[in-house]
C-alpha positions in Angstrom: 3.9 -16.5 3.4 4.4 -13.3 1.4 5.3 -10.0 2.7 3.7 -7.5 1.3 4.5 -3.4 1.4 1.8 -1.0 0.9 2.7 2.6 0.4 0.5 5.7 0.6 2.7 8.3 -1.3 3.0 11.7 -0.6 5.4 14.8 -1.2 5.5 15.7 2.5 4.7 12.4 4.1 4.8 8.8 2.7 3.2 6.2 4.7 4.1 2.4 4.5 2.7 -0.8 6.1 4.0 -4.1 6.1 1.9 -7.4 6.2 2.7 -10.9 6.2 0.1 -13.1 4.4 -0.3 -16.6 5.5 -3.1 -18.3 3.7 -6.0 -16.0 4.0 -4.7 -14.4 7.2 -2.9 -11.1 7.2 -0.7 -10.2 10.3 0.9 -6.9 11.1 4.7 -6.4 10.5 5.5 -2.8 10.7 4.3 0.4 9.7 5.3 4.2 9.7 5.8 7.2 7.9 8.5 8.7 5.8 8.6 12.4 6.7 9.7 14.8 4.0 11.5 18.0 4.5 12.8 20.8 2.5 11.2 22.9 -0.1 13.2 21.8 -3.4 11.1 19.0 -4.9 13.8 16.9 -6.5 15.5 16.8 -2.7 12.1 15.4 -1.4 11.6 13.0 -4.3 15.2 11.5 -3.4 14.0 11.3 0.1 10.7 9.3 -0.8 13.1 7.1 -2.9 15.5 6.8 -0.1 13.0 6.3 2.6 11.2 3.4 0.6 14.4 1.8 -0.4 15.2 1.7 3.4 12.0 0.2 4.4 12.4 -2.3 1.7 16.0 -3.2 2.7 14.9 -3.5 6.3 11.6 -5.6 5.8 12.4 -7.7 2.6 8.9 -7.8 1.2 8.1 -10.0 -2.0 5.3 -7.7 -3.4 4.6 -3.9 -3.3 1.2 -2.1 -3.6 0.7 1.7 -4.1 -2.3 3.8 -4.3 -2.9 5.4 -7.9 -3.1 9.1 -8.3 -6.2 10.6 -8.1 -7.1 14.0 -9.8 -7.6 16.4 -6.9 -8.9 20.0 -7.1 -5.3 21.5 -7.0 -3.5 20.2 -10.2 0.1 21.2 -8.8 -0.6 19.0 -5.6 -1.7 16.2 -8.0 1.5 16.4 -10.1 3.9 16.4 -6.9 1.8 13.6 -5.8 2.6 11.6 -8.9 6.3 12.3 -9.1 6.5 11.2 -5.2 4.5 8.0 -6.4 6.9 7.5 -9.0 10.1 8.0 -6.7 8.4 5.4 -4.6 7.6 2.8 -7.4 11.2 3.3 -9.2 12.4 2.2 -5.5 10.3 -1.0 -5.6 11.4 -2.0 -8.9 15.1 -1.2 -8.1 14.7 -4.0 -5.6 12.9 -6.3 -8.3 9.5 -6.2 -6.3 6.4 -6.5 -8.5 4.5 -3.3 -8.0 0.4 -3.5 -8.0 -1.5 -0.3 -8.2 -5.0 0.3 -6.6 -7.4 3.3 -6.7 -8.0 4.7 -3.3 -12.1 3.9 -3.7 -10.9 0.4 -4.4 -8.7 0.1 -1.1 -11.8 1.8 1.1 -14.0 -0.7 -0.5 -11.6 -3.6 0.2 -10.9 -2.5 3.9 -14.0 -0.8 5.0 -16.8 -2.1 2.8 -17.6 1.4 1.1 -15.5 3.3 -1.4 -16.5 6.7 0.3 -15.0 5.8 3.9 -13.1 8.5 5.5 -9.7 8.2 7.2 -11.1 7.3 10.5 -13.1 4.6 9.2 -10.0 3.1 7.4 -7.7 3.6 10.7 -10.5 1.7 12.8 -10.8 -1.1 10.1 -7.1 -1.5 9.8 -6.7 -1.8 13.6 -9.7 -4.3 13.7 -8.2 -6.5 11.1 -4.7 -6.6 12.1 -5.5 -6.5 15.6 -3.5 -3.7 16.7 -3.4 -2.4 20.1 -4.1 1.4 18.9 -5.1 3.2 16.0 -2.0 3.6 13.8 -1.4 7.1 12.1 -3.5 8.2 9.3 -0.8 7.8 6.6 0.4 4.4 8.1 -3.0 3.1 8.2 -3.6 4.0 4.5 -0.3 2.4 3.6 -1.7 -0.9 5.5 -4.9 -0.7 3.8 -3.4 -0.6 0.6 -1.3 -3.8 1.4 -4.5 -5.3 2.6 -6.4 -4.6 -0.5 -3.4 -6.2 -2.5 -3.7 -9.1 -0.1 -7.6 -9.3 -0.6 -7.3 -9.3 -4.6 -4.2 -11.5 -4.7 -6.2 -14.1 -2.6 -9.3 -13.5 -5.0 -7.2 -14.0 -8.1 -5.5 -17.3 -6.4 -9.1 -18.7 -5.7 -10.3 -18.0 -9.3 -7.2 -19.9 -10.6 -8.0 -22.8 -8.5 -11.6 -22.8 -9.3 -10.8 -22.6 -12.9 -8.4 -25.8 -12.7 -11.0 -27.7 -10.6 -13.5 -27.2 -13.7 -10.8 -28.2 -16.2 -10.1 -31.4 -14.4 -13.9 -32.2 -14.1 -14.0 -32.1 -17.7 
């Protein structure tokens, strides 16, 4: 059993999702959005840090996964996103969590099956995979998708390690 926290960083809304991984099965634990207020960037970054810290304290995950920064058309937005992402990563590191990073295309590929999926497709698949009664809010769905991507990647690495061990034992 492993609790994984997924983070979809943002300087206005940071989504979070917590899943419990038991073997190859993922179960929904919690999700939501940390809504950031104010115009002063340092204050907003503090809110991201404190919000993620609070989620970690509340759910006690063992691992954290976060989306990598992608270069948007607006460089200023990308820089603010990168800073929000940094604040979230520091919150995880301060709580001694291992942090893994995933590109948005890899997350969509892992959850939907195609890297060019839109937000509605991600929401639908997250709902389906985790057997949720309704569609999660978009930022929370993205965070849950990041956690699911990490769970899938983690499981794949465990399977590769086991296969390598079996091959070495056969020699």
